[in-house]
PDB file of the backbone (N, CA, C, O) and the ligand in Angstrom, with CONECT records:
HET     ZN  A 101       1
ATOM      1  N   MET A   1      -9.042 170.246  52.730  1.00  0.00           N
ATOM      2  CA  MET A   1      -9.580 169.754  53.992  1.00  0.00           C
ATOM      3  C   MET A   1      -8.700 170.130  55.186  1.00  0.00           C
ATOM      4  O   MET A   1      -9.108 170.042  56.344  1.00  0.00           O
ATOM      5  N   SER A   2      -7.466 170.556  54.854  1.00  0.00           N
ATOM      6  CA  SER A   2      -6.570 170.902  55.955  1.00  0.00           C
ATOM      7  C   SER A   2      -7.160 172.050  56.765  1.00  0.00           C
ATOM      8  O   SER A   2      -6.942 172.159  57.971  1.00  0.00           O
ATOM      9  N   ARG A   3      -7.908 172.897  56.076  1.00  0.00           N
ATOM     10  CA  ARG A   3      -8.491 174.030  56.776  1.00  0.00           C
ATOM     11  C   ARG A   3      -9.472 173.527  57.857  1.00  0.00           C
ATOM     12  O   ARG A   3      -9.574 174.072  58.956  1.00  0.00           O
ATOM     13  N   GLY A   4     -10.179 172.460  57.474  1.00  0.00           N
ATOM     14  CA  GLY A   4     -11.131 171.889  58.410  1.00  0.00           C
ATOM     15  C   GLY A   4     -10.425 171.398  59.657  1.00  0.00           C
ATOM     16  O   GLY A   4     -10.886 171.622  60.777  1.00  0.00           O
ATOM     17  N   PHE A   5      -9.297 170.721  59.453  1.00  0.00           N
ATOM     18  CA  PHE A   5      -8.530 170.219  60.591  1.00  0.00           C
ATOM     19  C   PHE A   5      -8.067 171.361  61.484  1.00  0.00           C
ATOM     20  O   PHE A   5      -8.145 171.313  62.711  1.00  0.00           O
ATOM     21  N   ARG A   6      -7.579 172.398  60.793  1.00  0.00           N
ATOM     22  CA  ARG A   6      -7.036 173.520  61.558  1.00  0.00           C
ATOM     23  C   ARG A   6      -8.139 174.138  62.438  1.00  0.00           C
ATOM     24  O   ARG A   6      -7.924 174.451  63.609  1.00  0.00           O
ATOM     25  N   ASP A   7      -9.308 174.300  61.838  1.00  0.00           N
ATOM     26  CA  ASP A   7     -10.405 174.872  62.607  1.00  0.00           C
ATOM     27  C   ASP A   7     -10.744 173.996  63.804  1.00  0.00           C
ATOM     28  O   ASP A   7     -10.995 174.474  64.910  1.00  0.00           O
ATOM     29  N   ALA A   8     -10.742 172.697  63.539  1.00  0.00           N
ATOM     30  CA  ALA A   8     -11.071 171.765  64.611  1.00  0.00           C
ATOM     31  C   ALA A   8     -10.037 171.858  65.728  1.00  0.00           C
ATOM     32  O   ALA A   8     -10.384 171.895  66.909  1.00  0.00           O
ATOM     33  N   ASP A   9      -8.769 171.894  65.345  1.00  0.00           N
ATOM     34  CA  ASP A   9      -7.710 171.999  66.345  1.00  0.00           C
ATOM     35  C   ASP A   9      -7.863 173.280  67.148  1.00  0.00           C
ATOM     36  O   ASP A   9      -7.735 173.302  68.372  1.00  0.00           O
ATOM     37  N   GLN A  10      -8.140 174.339  66.413  1.00  0.00           N
ATOM     38  CA  GLN A  10      -8.264 175.632  67.067  1.00  0.00           C
ATOM     39  C   GLN A  10      -9.444 175.622  68.046  1.00  0.00           C
ATOM     40  O   GLN A  10      -9.360 176.132  69.164  1.00  0.00           O
ATOM     41  N   THR A  11     -10.538 175.026  67.583  1.00  0.00           N
ATOM     42  CA  THR A  11     -11.718 174.943  68.448  1.00  0.00           C
ATOM     43  C   THR A  11     -11.394 174.153  69.710  1.00  0.00           C
ATOM     44  O   THR A  11     -11.778 174.526  70.818  1.00  0.00           O
ATOM     45  N   GLN A  12     -10.669 173.040  69.508  1.00  0.00           N
ATOM     46  CA  GLN A  12     -10.294 172.205  70.653  1.00  0.00           C
ATOM     47  C   GLN A  12      -9.398 172.981  71.612  1.00  0.00           C
ATOM     48  O   GLN A  12      -9.571 172.930  72.830  1.00  0.00           O
ATOM     49  N   ALA A  13      -8.445 173.696  71.040  1.00  0.00           N
ATOM     50  CA  ALA A  13      -7.522 174.466  71.867  1.00  0.00           C
ATOM     51  C   ALA A  13      -8.277 175.523  72.663  1.00  0.00           C
ATOM     52  O   ALA A  13      -8.036 175.718  73.854  1.00  0.00           O
ATOM     53  N   MET A  14      -9.201 176.205  71.973  1.00  0.00           N
ATOM     54  CA  MET A  14      -9.967 177.237  72.655  1.00  0.00           C
ATOM     55  C   MET A  14     -10.821 176.615  73.759  1.00  0.00           C
ATOM     56  O   MET A  14     -10.978 177.169  74.847  1.00  0.00           O
ATOM     57  N   SER A  15     -11.368 175.439  73.433  1.00  0.00           N
ATOM     58  CA  SER A  15     -12.209 174.754  74.404  1.00  0.00           C
ATOM     59  C   SER A  15     -11.403 174.384  75.646  1.00  0.00           C
ATOM     60  O   SER A  15     -11.855 174.582  76.774  1.00  0.00           O
ATOM     61  N   ASP A  16     -10.211 173.848  75.425  1.00  0.00           N
ATOM     62  CA  ASP A  16      -9.353 173.491  76.555  1.00  0.00           C
ATOM     63  C   ASP A  16      -9.032 174.719  77.388  1.00  0.00           C
ATOM     64  O   ASP A  16      -9.053 174.680  78.619  1.00  0.00           O
ATOM     65  N   GLN A  17      -8.735 175.811  76.694  1.00  0.00           N
ATOM     66  CA  GLN A  17      -8.406 177.048  77.388  1.00  0.00           C
ATOM     67  C   GLN A  17      -9.619 177.538  78.183  1.00  0.00           C
ATOM     68  O   GLN A  17      -9.499 177.996  79.319  1.00  0.00           O
ATOM     69  N   ALA A  18     -10.784 177.427  77.553  1.00  0.00           N
ATOM     70  CA  ALA A  18     -12.004 177.865  78.221  1.00  0.00           C
ATOM     71  C   ALA A  18     -12.254 177.048  79.483  1.00  0.00           C
ATOM     72  O   ALA A  18     -12.633 177.582  80.526  1.00  0.00           O
ATOM     73  N   VAL A  19     -12.036 175.751  79.365  1.00  0.00           N
ATOM     74  CA  VAL A  19     -12.228 174.872  80.525  1.00  0.00           C
ATOM     75  C   VAL A  19     -11.239 175.240  81.622  1.00  0.00           C
ATOM     76  O   VAL A  19     -11.603 175.334  82.794  1.00  0.00           O
ATOM     77  N   ALA A  20      -9.991 175.448  81.233  1.00  0.00           N
ATOM     78  CA  ALA A  20      -8.969 175.813  82.210  1.00  0.00           C
ATOM     79  C   ALA A  20      -9.340 177.127  82.891  1.00  0.00           C
ATOM     80  O   ALA A  20      -9.197 177.277  84.104  1.00  0.00           O
ATOM     81  N   ASN A  21      -9.815 178.068  82.091  1.00  0.00           N
ATOM     82  CA  ASN A  21     -10.212 179.353  82.652  1.00  0.00           C
ATOM     83  C   ASN A  21     -11.373 179.198  83.622  1.00  0.00           C
ATOM     84  O   ASN A  21     -11.413 179.821  84.683  1.00  0.00           O
ATOM     85  N   GLU A  22     -12.305 178.357  83.231  1.00  0.00           N
ATOM     86  CA  GLU A  22     -13.493 178.147  84.060  1.00  0.00           C
ATOM     87  C   GLU A  22     -13.112 177.513  85.393  1.00  0.00           C
ATOM     88  O   GLU A  22     -13.589 177.918  86.453  1.00  0.00           O
ATOM     89  N   VAL A  23     -12.240 176.507  85.313  1.00  0.00           N
ATOM     90  CA  VAL A  23     -11.782 175.844  86.531  1.00  0.00           C
ATOM     91  C   VAL A  23     -11.084 176.853  87.436  1.00  0.00           C
ATOM     92  O   VAL A  23     -11.320 176.894  88.643  1.00  0.00           O
ATOM     93  N   GLN A  24     -10.236 177.653  86.838  1.00  0.00           N
ATOM     94  CA  GLN A  24      -9.511 178.653  87.605  1.00  0.00           C
ATOM     95  C   GLN A  24     -10.485 179.643  88.252  1.00  0.00           C
ATOM     96  O   GLN A  24     -10.327 180.050  89.403  1.00  0.00           O
ATOM     97  N   ARG A  25     -11.493 180.010  87.463  1.00  0.00           N
ATOM     98  CA  ARG A  25     -12.470 180.981  87.944  1.00  0.00           C
ATOM     99  C   ARG A  25     -13.229 180.410  89.148  1.00  0.00           C
ATOM    100  O   ARG A  25     -13.462 181.102  90.139  1.00  0.00           O
ATOM    101  N   ILE A  26     -13.604 179.145  89.038  1.00  0.00           N
ATOM    102  CA  ILE A  26     -14.341 178.511  90.125  1.00  0.00           C
ATOM    103  C   ILE A  26     -13.474 178.414  91.376  1.00  0.00           C
ATOM    104  O   ILE A  26     -13.935 178.657  92.492  1.00  0.00           O
ATOM    105  N   LEU A  27     -12.197 178.052  91.164  1.00  0.00           N
ATOM    106  CA  LEU A  27     -11.287 177.956  92.308  1.00  0.00           C
ATOM    107  C   LEU A  27     -11.134 179.321  92.964  1.00  0.00           C
ATOM    108  O   LEU A  27     -11.180 179.444  94.188  1.00  0.00           O
ATOM    109  N   GLU A  28     -10.954 180.334  92.140  1.00  0.00           N
ATOM    110  CA  GLU A  28     -10.802 181.685  92.671  1.00  0.00           C
ATOM    111  C   GLU A  28     -12.060 182.102  93.419  1.00  0.00           C
ATOM    112  O   GLU A  28     -12.001 182.701  94.493  1.00  0.00           O
ATOM    113  N   ARG A  29     -13.202 181.768  92.819  1.00  0.00           N
ATOM    114  CA  ARG A  29     -14.463 182.174  93.423  1.00  0.00           C
ATOM    115  C   ARG A  29     -14.664 181.460  94.753  1.00  0.00           C
ATOM    116  O   ARG A  29     -15.180 182.040  95.709  1.00  0.00           O
ATOM    117  N   GLY A  30     -14.251 180.193  94.805  1.00  0.00           N
ATOM    118  CA  GLY A  30     -14.395 179.442  96.041  1.00  0.00           C
ATOM    119  C   GLY A  30     -13.643 180.125  97.171  1.00  0.00           C
ATOM    120  O   GLY A  30     -14.056 180.077  98.329  1.00  0.00           O
ATOM    121  N   ARG A  31     -12.539 180.756  96.816  1.00  0.00           N
ATOM    122  CA  ARG A  31     -11.744 181.435  97.841  1.00  0.00           C
ATOM    123  C   ARG A  31     -12.319 182.786  98.202  1.00  0.00           C
ATOM    124  O   ARG A  31     -12.293 183.181  99.368  1.00  0.00           O
ATOM    125  N   ARG A  32     -12.836 183.498  97.222  1.00  0.00           N
ATOM    126  CA  ARG A  32     -13.194 184.906  97.466  1.00  0.00           C
ATOM    127  C   ARG A  32     -14.681 185.188  97.571  1.00  0.00           C
ATOM    128  O   ARG A  32     -15.111 186.020  98.370  1.00  0.00           O
ATOM    129  N   ASP A  33     -15.463 184.489  96.758  1.00  0.00           N
ATOM    130  CA  ASP A  33     -16.883 184.802  96.694  1.00  0.00           C
ATOM    131  C   ASP A  33     -17.590 184.420  97.990  1.00  0.00           C
ATOM    132  O   ASP A  33     -17.415 183.307  98.486  1.00  0.00           O
ATOM    133  N   PRO A  34     -18.385 185.332  98.539  1.00  0.00           N
ATOM    134  CA  PRO A  34     -19.135 185.028  99.758  1.00  0.00           C
ATOM    135  C   PRO A  34     -19.977 183.773  99.606  1.00  0.00           C
ATOM    136  O   PRO A  34     -20.264 183.108 100.601  1.00  0.00           O
ATOM    137  N   THR A  35     -20.377 183.434  98.398  1.00  0.00           N
ATOM    138  CA  THR A  35     -21.200 182.238  98.220  1.00  0.00           C
ATOM    139  C   THR A  35     -20.358 180.988  98.419  1.00  0.00           C
ATOM    140  O   THR A  35     -20.892 179.880  98.474  1.00  0.00           O
ATOM    141  N   GLY A  36     -19.026 181.161  98.530  1.00  0.00           N
ATOM    142  CA  GLY A  36     -18.154 180.036  98.870  1.00  0.00           C
ATOM    143  C   GLY A  36     -18.200 179.768 100.358  1.00  0.00           C
ATOM    144  O   GLY A  36     -17.575 178.846 100.882  1.00  0.00           O
ATOM    145  N   ALA A  37     -18.968 180.618 101.010  1.00  0.00           N
ATOM    146  CA  ALA A  37     -19.268 180.613 102.431  1.00  0.00           C
ATOM    147  C   ALA A  37     -18.668 179.548 103.347  1.00  0.00           C
ATOM    148  O   ALA A  37     -17.673 179.788 104.030  1.00  0.00           O
ATOM    149  N   ALA A  38     -19.272 178.402 103.349  1.00  0.00           N
ATOM    150  CA  ALA A  38     -18.915 177.388 104.338  1.00  0.00           C
ATOM    151  C   ALA A  38     -17.405 177.163 104.408  1.00  0.00           C
ATOM    152  O   ALA A  38     -16.856 176.929 105.484  1.00  0.00           O
ATOM    153  N   ALA A  39     -16.745 177.235 103.263  1.00  0.00           N
ATOM    154  CA  ALA A  39     -15.321 176.956 103.210  1.00  0.00           C
ATOM    155  C   ALA A  39     -14.500 177.978 104.000  1.00  0.00           C
ATOM    156  O   ALA A  39     -13.562 177.606 104.705  1.00  0.00           O
ATOM    157  N   ASP A  40     -14.846 179.251 103.886  1.00  0.00           N
ATOM    158  CA  ASP A  40     -14.014 180.260 104.523  1.00  0.00           C
ATOM    159  C   ASP A  40     -14.727 180.996 105.649  1.00  0.00           C
ATOM    160  O   ASP A  40     -14.208 181.988 106.162  1.00  0.00           O
ATOM    161  N   GLY A  41     -15.895 180.531 106.036  1.00  0.00           N
ATOM    162  CA  GLY A  41     -16.577 181.126 107.170  1.00  0.00           C
ATOM    163  C   GLY A  41     -17.158 182.505 106.928  1.00  0.00           C
ATOM    164  O   GLY A  41     -17.283 183.313 107.848  1.00  0.00           O
ATOM    165  N   MET A  42     -17.517 182.768 105.655  1.00  0.00           N
ATOM    166  CA  MET A  42     -18.133 184.052 105.367  1.00  0.00           C
ATOM    167  C   MET A  42     -19.632 183.864 105.137  1.00  0.00           C
ATOM    168  O   MET A  42     -20.072 182.859 104.579  1.00  0.00           O
ATOM    169  N   CYS A  43     -20.397 184.853 105.579  1.00  0.00           N
ATOM    170  CA  CYS A  43     -21.845 184.796 105.411  1.00  0.00           C
ATOM    171  C   CYS A  43     -22.202 184.872 103.937  1.00  0.00           C
ATOM    172  O   CYS A  43     -21.716 185.754 103.229  1.00  0.00           O
ATOM    173  N   GLN A  44     -23.043 183.960 103.463  1.00  0.00           N
ATOM    174  CA  GLN A  44     -23.384 183.963 102.038  1.00  0.00           C
ATOM    175  C   GLN A  44     -24.364 185.078 101.704  1.00  0.00           C
ATOM    176  O   GLN A  44     -24.551 185.389 100.528  1.00  0.00           O
ATOM    177  N   ASP A  45     -24.983 185.674 102.680  1.00  0.00           N
ATOM    178  CA  ASP A  45     -25.919 186.755 102.412  1.00  0.00           C
ATOM    179  C   ASP A  45     -25.248 188.124 102.440  1.00  0.00           C
ATOM    180  O   ASP A  45     -25.417 188.915 101.512  1.00  0.00           O
ATOM    181  N   CYS A  46     -24.495 188.407 103.487  1.00  0.00           N
ATOM    182  CA  CYS A  46     -23.904 189.736 103.610  1.00  0.00           C
ATOM    183  C   CYS A  46     -22.405 189.735 103.340  1.00  0.00           C
ATOM    184  O   CYS A  46     -21.804 190.799 103.193  1.00  0.00           O
ATOM    185  N   GLY A  47     -21.795 188.553 103.273  1.00  0.00           N
ATOM    186  CA  GLY A  47     -20.387 188.464 102.918  1.00  0.00           C
ATOM    187  C   GLY A  47     -19.431 188.761 104.063  1.00  0.00           C
ATOM    188  O   GLY A  47     -18.214 188.779 103.877  1.00  0.00           O
ATOM    189  N   LYS A  48     -19.986 188.996 105.254  1.00  0.00           N
ATOM    190  CA  LYS A  48     -19.126 189.252 106.409  1.00  0.00           C
ATOM    191  C   LYS A  48     -18.799 187.932 107.111  1.00  0.00           C
ATOM    192  O   LYS A  48     -19.403 186.896 106.834  1.00  0.00           O
ATOM    193  N   ARG A  49     -17.854 187.997 108.003  1.00  0.00           N
ATOM    194  CA  ARG A  49     -17.461 186.775 108.704  1.00  0.00           C
ATOM    195  C   ARG A  49     -18.617 186.258 109.552  1.00  0.00           C
ATOM    196  O   ARG A  49     -19.302 187.015 110.239  1.00  0.00           O
ATOM    197  N   ILE A  50     -18.807 184.949 109.479  1.00  0.00           N
ATOM    198  CA  ILE A  50     -19.873 184.349 110.278  1.00  0.00           C
ATOM    199  C   ILE A  50     -19.480 184.395 111.750  1.00  0.00           C
ATOM    200  O   ILE A  50     -20.320 184.625 112.620  1.00  0.00           O
ATOM    201  N   GLY A  51     -18.223 184.180 112.016  1.00  0.00           N
ATOM    202  CA  GLY A  51     -17.752 184.238 113.391  1.00  0.00           C
ATOM    203  C   GLY A  51     -17.340 182.871 113.897  1.00  0.00           C
ATOM    204  O   GLY A  51     -18.042 181.879 113.696  1.00  0.00           O
ATOM    205  N   ASP A  52     -16.204 182.832 114.551  1.00  0.00           N
ATOM    206  CA  ASP A  52     -15.667 181.548 115.008  1.00  0.00           C
ATOM    207  C   ASP A  52     -16.587 180.855 115.998  1.00  0.00           C
ATOM    208  O   ASP A  52     -16.731 179.633 115.970  1.00  0.00           O
ATOM    209  N   GLU A  53     -17.205 181.631 116.869  1.00  0.00           N
ATOM    210  CA  GLU A  53     -18.074 181.027 117.880  1.00  0.00           C
ATOM    211  C   GLU A  53     -19.257 180.318 117.230  1.00  0.00           C
ATOM    212  O   GLU A  53     -19.622 179.203 117.604  1.00  0.00           O
ATOM    213  N   ARG A  54     -19.841 180.994 116.250  1.00  0.00           N
ATOM    214  CA  ARG A  54     -20.984 180.393 115.561  1.00  0.00           C
ATOM    215  C   ARG A  54     -20.538 179.155 114.784  1.00  0.00           C
ATOM    216  O   ARG A  54     -21.229 178.137 114.772  1.00  0.00           O
ATOM    217  N   LEU A  55     -19.391 179.254 114.144  1.00  0.00           N
ATOM    218  CA  LEU A  55     -18.898 178.119 113.362  1.00  0.00           C
ATOM    219  C   LEU A  55     -18.520 176.950 114.256  1.00  0.00           C
ATOM    220  O   LEU A  55     -18.616 175.790 113.856  1.00  0.00           O
ATOM    221  N   ALA A  56     -18.089 177.270 115.471  1.00  0.00           N
ATOM    222  CA  ALA A  56     -17.741 176.202 116.412  1.00  0.00           C
ATOM    223  C   ALA A  56     -18.992 175.409 116.780  1.00  0.00           C
ATOM    224  O   ALA A  56     -18.951 174.189 116.941  1.00  0.00           O
ATOM    225  N   VAL A  57     -20.101 176.130 116.907  1.00  0.00           N
ATOM    226  CA  VAL A  57     -21.370 175.482 117.257  1.00  0.00           C
ATOM    227  C   VAL A  57     -21.986 174.809 116.037  1.00  0.00           C
ATOM    228  O   VAL A  57     -22.542 173.714 116.122  1.00  0.00           O
ATOM    229  N   LEU A  58     -21.872 175.493 114.899  1.00  0.00           N
ATOM    230  CA  LEU A  58     -22.501 174.992 113.675  1.00  0.00           C
ATOM    231  C   LEU A  58     -21.533 175.162 112.501  1.00  0.00           C
ATOM    232  O   LEU A  58     -21.613 176.136 111.752  1.00  0.00           O
ATOM    233  N   PRO A  59     -20.625 174.206 112.356  1.00  0.00           N
ATOM    234  CA  PRO A  59     -19.574 174.300 111.323  1.00  0.00           C
ATOM    235  C   PRO A  59     -20.119 174.456 109.913  1.00  0.00           C
ATOM    236  O   PRO A  59     -19.439 174.984 109.033  1.00  0.00           O
ATOM    237  N   SER A  60     -21.341 173.999 109.698  1.00  0.00           N
ATOM    238  CA  SER A  60     -21.911 174.058 108.353  1.00  0.00           C
ATOM    239  C   SER A  60     -22.649 175.368 108.098  1.00  0.00           C
ATOM    240  O   SER A  60     -23.234 175.555 107.031  1.00  0.00           O
ATOM    241  N   ALA A  61     -22.622 176.277 109.076  1.00  0.00           N
ATOM    242  CA  ALA A  61     -23.339 177.542 108.934  1.00  0.00           C
ATOM    243  C   ALA A  61     -22.849 178.309 107.706  1.00  0.00           C
ATOM    244  O   ALA A  61     -21.645 178.430 107.482  1.00  0.00           O
ATOM    245  N   VAL A  62     -23.771 178.814 106.933  1.00  0.00           N
ATOM    246  CA  VAL A  62     -23.401 179.584 105.748  1.00  0.00           C
ATOM    247  C   VAL A  62     -23.847 181.039 105.877  1.00  0.00           C
ATOM    248  O   VAL A  62     -23.609 181.852 104.984  1.00  0.00           O
ATOM    249  N   ARG A  63     -24.504 181.360 107.009  1.00  0.00           N
ATOM    250  CA  ARG A  63     -24.937 182.737 107.224  1.00  0.00           C
ATOM    251  C   ARG A  63     -24.519 183.185 108.613  1.00  0.00           C
ATOM    252  O   ARG A  63     -24.362 182.364 109.517  1.00  0.00           O
ATOM    253  N   CYS A  64     -24.341 184.480 108.780  1.00  0.00           N
ATOM    254  CA  CYS A  64     -24.071 185.008 110.101  1.00  0.00           C
ATOM    255  C   CYS A  64     -25.375 184.969 110.898  1.00  0.00           C
ATOM    256  O   CYS A  64     -26.444 184.732 110.336  1.00  0.00           O
ATOM    257  N   VAL A  65     -25.283 185.199 112.185  1.00  0.00           N
ATOM    258  CA  VAL A  65     -26.463 185.103 113.048  1.00  0.00           C
ATOM    259  C   VAL A  65     -27.597 186.000 112.549  1.00  0.00           C
ATOM    260  O   VAL A  65     -28.756 185.589 112.495  1.00  0.00           O
ATOM    261  N   ARG A  66     -27.240 187.223 112.190  1.00  0.00           N
ATOM    262  CA  ARG A  66     -28.271 188.179 111.770  1.00  0.00           C
ATOM    263  C   ARG A  66     -28.989 187.707 110.513  1.00  0.00           C
ATOM    264  O   ARG A  66     -30.218 187.717 110.444  1.00  0.00           O
ATOM    265  N   CYS A  67     -28.196 187.287 109.506  1.00  0.00           N
ATOM    266  CA  CYS A  67     -28.796 186.845 108.244  1.00  0.00           C
ATOM    267  C   CYS A  67     -29.579 185.550 108.438  1.00  0.00           C
ATOM    268  O   CYS A  67     -30.627 185.351 107.824  1.00  0.00           O
ATOM    269  N   GLN A  68     -29.065 184.680 109.292  1.00  0.00           N
ATOM    270  CA  GLN A  68     -29.759 183.429 109.552  1.00  0.00           C
ATOM    271  C   GLN A  68     -31.121 183.720 110.174  1.00  0.00           C
ATOM    272  O   GLN A  68     -32.118 183.090 109.820  1.00  0.00           O
ATOM    273  N   ALA A  69     -31.162 184.672 111.098  1.00  0.00           N
ATOM    274  CA  ALA A  69     -32.410 185.017 111.767  1.00  0.00           C
ATOM    275  C   ALA A  69     -33.429 185.536 110.763  1.00  0.00           C
ATOM    276  O   ALA A  69     -34.589 185.124 110.784  1.00  0.00           O
ATOM    277  N   SER A  70     -33.008 186.431 109.892  1.00  0.00           N
ATOM    278  CA  SER A  70     -33.955 186.975 108.930  1.00  0.00           C
ATOM    279  C   SER A  70     -34.340 185.916 107.899  1.00  0.00           C
ATOM    280  O   SER A  70     -35.468 185.910 107.404  1.00  0.00           O
ATOM    281  N   TRP A  71     -33.395 185.011 107.571  1.00  0.00           N
ATOM    282  CA  TRP A  71     -33.708 183.939 106.633  1.00  0.00           C
ATOM    283  C   TRP A  71     -34.758 183.015 107.232  1.00  0.00           C
ATOM    284  O   TRP A  71     -35.681 182.577 106.545  1.00  0.00           O
ATOM    285  N   GLU A  72     -34.605 182.720 108.533  1.00  0.00           N
ATOM    286  CA  GLU A  72     -35.571 181.827 109.191  1.00  0.00           C
ATOM    287  C   GLU A  72     -36.934 182.495 109.297  1.00  0.00           C
ATOM    288  O   GLU A  72     -37.967 181.833 109.201  1.00  0.00           O
ATOM    289  N   GLN A  73     -36.932 183.789 109.494  1.00  0.00           N
ATOM    290  CA  GLN A  73     -38.212 184.507 109.513  1.00  0.00           C
ATOM    291  C   GLN A  73     -38.908 184.373 108.168  1.00  0.00           C
ATOM    292  O   GLN A  73     -40.121 184.181 108.088  1.00  0.00           O
ATOM    293  N   GLY A  74     -38.101 184.479 107.108  1.00  0.00           N
ATOM    294  CA  GLY A  74     -38.660 184.324 105.767  1.00  0.00           C
ATOM    295  C   GLY A  74     -39.217 182.927 105.565  1.00  0.00           C
ATOM    296  O   GLY A  74     -40.277 182.758 104.964  1.00  0.00           O
ATOM    297  N   GLN A  75     -38.497 181.913 106.071  1.00  0.00           N
ATOM    298  CA  GLN A  75     -38.951 180.538 105.943  1.00  0.00           C
ATOM    299  C   GLN A  75     -40.250 180.336 106.712  1.00  0.00           C
ATOM    300  O   GLN A  75     -41.160 179.650 106.246  1.00  0.00           O
ATOM    301  N   ALA A  76     -40.326 180.947 107.906  1.00  0.00           N
ATOM    302  CA  ALA A  76     -41.497 180.783 108.757  1.00  0.00           C
ATOM    303  C   ALA A  76     -42.750 181.314 108.060  1.00  0.00           C
ATOM    304  O   ALA A  76     -43.859 180.842 108.313  1.00  0.00           O
ATOM    305  N   GLY A  77     -42.563 182.285 107.193  1.00  0.00           N
ATOM    306  CA  GLY A  77     -43.705 182.871 106.512  1.00  0.00           C
ATOM    307  C   GLY A  77     -44.333 181.924 105.503  1.00  0.00           C
ATOM    308  O   GLY A  77     -45.444 182.164 105.032  1.00  0.00           O
ATOM    309  N   HIS A  78     -43.630 180.853 105.171  1.00  0.00           N
ATOM    310  CA  HIS A  78     -44.156 179.964 104.132  1.00  0.00           C
ATOM    311  C   HIS A  78     -45.102 178.921 104.711  1.00  0.00           C
ATOM    312  O   HIS A  78     -45.634 178.093 103.972  1.00  0.00           O
TER     313      HIS A  78
HETATM  314 ZN    ZN A 101     -24.779 187.895 107.131  1.00  0.00          ZN2+
END
């Protein structure tokens, strides 16, 4: 039965490592991925800077002016 324990321990260890990796990945993505948008002021559509002026007016903006305009056009079509 010791083999069973070992497998269980190993599975747990791998699981912990996987969780740690996932957390790290999410943290990294929050910093770099354009979809982390609001946090770093990058457009979630094109990945370019939204712009300080726009963020000053709308801190929650997740798209640059251009992408927001085309997104709203898409919404209007519905
Ligand atoms: Zn954009």
